[in-house]
N, C-alpha and C positions, 0 to 999 in steps of 0.2 A: 322278677317275679314277685308274686305278692308274699308277705310274711304275716302268719298271724301272731297277735302277742295276747300275753295273759295266761292265767293257768288252766284255760281250756285248750291251749295249742297243745300238750302234750296227748290230747286225744284224736288229733288230727293224724292219719296215715297219708304218708306221700306216695302215690302210685305212679311209677316210671313203667308206661304202658308202651310196649315195643311190638309191632308189626314183624312179621318174619322175613328174612331175605327173600332175593330174588328166585323165583324157579323158572324152568323152561315153559310151564303151563303159564304164569302169568306173563311171559312176552308173547304166548300163543291166544291169549285173552280167551283161555280153556278153564270151564266151571271146576276148581279142584275140591271144594266142599270138604267132605271129611275123608277124601280119597289121599292116601299116603304118598305124597308127592315129595321128594328129596329138593334140597337147595341145588342150585345150578354154580357154575364156577363165579360167578359174579356173586351170587348169594352168600357163599361161604366167604368172600372176600369182606363182604358188608358185616357179615358176622364178626369179623377179627375186627375191623374198623370200629365198630358198636362198642366193642369189649374195651378196646384202647381207650376210647371217648368216656366210659363210664368206669373205667379203672379208680379214679379217685374217690368216687362218691361213697358215702358210707351207707351201702345196701344191706341190709339185713337178711334178705332172701330171695330168691329167683324161683318165680314159678313157671311154668311153661304149660300149654296145651301139650296132649301127648303126641300128635303126630310130628311126624319125624321133621319137616322143614321149621317147625317151631323149636322143638328140642337142638336140632341143629344149630340155629341161633342162637339158644340160651345157651349153650355148653360153653362156648369160647368165653362169655362173660362170667359165668357160675366159676369157672376154673381161675380167669385173672383174680376174682376175689375171694378165692377159697372156700367156695360154697359150694353145696350140691343142688342139681336141679331138681326141684319137686315137681313130676308131673301132676297135671289137673285136668282131667278129660273133659270139665265143663267149659275150658277155655278154648274148646274147639270152635271151627268154623262152622255156618251153618250147614245144616244137612241138605243139601240139594237133590236127595232121592236119585230119581233114574234120570235127571238132568245131568249130573254129575259126569266129568270127561268130556263133555260136548262143549264147541267153541260157542260163543255167546252168539255168531252168525248161523251157527248150525240151529241152536234154540229157535233163533227167530224164523230161520226156515221151516225148519220140521216140527215144530210148535208153538205155533204163532199165538195161540190162546194164552199159554203158559209164561211164553216170552213178554207179552202184554201186561199179565198181572204182576211179574215178577219186575218188570221196570215201572211201572204204575206204583211200586210199593205198597201192594194191597197187605194191610197186617194180618188178615186171616188166610191168606191165600197159603197152601203148602203145595208144593210140587209133589206128584207121586210118590209114596214113601219118605217124603221128606219132611221138612220142620218149617212151621209158618213164620213169617216174621216177628210175630208179637211172642211166639213160644222163645224163639232164639233171643231176642230184647230181654225178655224175663230171665233168661237163663245167664245171659253174659253179666247183666246187671247183677243179679245176685250174687254170682260167683264173685264178682268184685268188691261188693260190700261185705261178704263173708269172709274173703281174705284180708279185707282191711279190718274187720273187728278181731281177726287173730293177731294182729299186729298193730294195737294202738300206738300212736307215738312214732311208729319206726317208718322204714323208708325200703318198700318192697319194689321189685320188677316183675311184671307179668308179661311174657312172651307169647303172644296170640296170634291173630288173622285179622285182616282188613274187616271183615263183620264183626268183629267183636270190637274194634276200634270204634267203627262207626257207631254201634249201641251206645258205649259208653259217653263217647262225645255228645249224643241226642239226650242222653240222660243229665247230664252235666248242663247242658246248655237250654235244655227245656223245650227241646225241639220234638215235634210230631214223628211219629213212623213214616207218615206218607210226605212229609217236607221234602222236596229235591235237595239231593246232598251237594252241599257247594264247599265243603271242608274236605282236604286232601287226607289218603290213607296211603301212606309210602311204605315201601318196603324198607325194614331196618330203621324206621324213624324212631325218634324218641317223643314220649308224649306225656305230658306230666298232670296229673290230677291231684287234687286232695280230697281224703274222704273223711268225715267226723261220723263214720259208723252207720249214717242214716242217708247222706246226701254227697254226692261228687261235685266238684267246684274244678272248672277249667284254670290250669295255671299256665301251661304251655303247649303248642301243638304243632306236629310236622317238623319236627327239626331234623333236617339230614345235612347239618354242617359237616359233621364227623365224615361224611360219604363226598365230600367235595374232590379229594385228593382222587378216589377211584375213578369218578366221573371224568376229571381231566385225563388221567391215563388210558382210558377208552377212547377217547378222541384221538389222542396219541396214538394208539393201535390203530386207528381209522385213516390217518395221514398217510398217501402214497409215499 
């Protein structure tokens, strides 16, 4: 991981951005959006493994989307660190309006025009009663920069959602909103960025090494 040097290094905020653990709807490929879906058993185990992996890091604050699946992921980490989870509504997933609750296949079948625009990543397309990709991107980046400015020179954890991770990755990598996604957005993954109050820089992405034991356990349970 790259390290900054010199007097300006104190201004950098180290962001540990985490996607919430697995939910039943993740497995079903169902649009959760801002519906409040809890973690499943796997997601709760992932949250515990995440807390153990980050227990030794000097983390100064833990912020989380106020949706249950994110708060449930953040809680073991905050407890391990002796901190309180700070709910932050602006870290919520994109609002998909009346598409929320539908599977990807159902959207493709019943709402083909919406599906095509969503999959094409049309920046100003918003589902009925939902949020456009551009609005969502601006919200996600704005809150990350805002929280970074609140914690100059510190290390903070942000527990959020796959869409939020995607927005921050694109901002840091200089990717357009329309560009096809080639980076991973993994449940309970550790993703690291550096912020100098105005710009995000990628340091590490999609680290799930702390979940390897869980994956092996799941394989073992499936062996007849």
